[in-house]
C-alpha angles and dihedrals in degrees: 000000000000093000091052092052091049091052090052089048091051091047092051091048091050092047090050090049092050090051089051092049091049089051090051092048090051089052092046091056092060111113095238092052091045088057090053092048091051092049091049092048091051090048090052091050091051091049091049091052091050091052092049092051090052091050093050095048091046 
């Protein structure tokens, strides 16, 4: 019986996690958050270019 209960527990935990992820995704799709994501992605790209330049010149 204990194993069965644990499986249900795991399933409930996973379902709760999925609901949380869905909630996060819904928030991520908001226009203001999309702007932040875009800004962060561009910042990452700039940093990557800087690192590559340093590697080539070194």
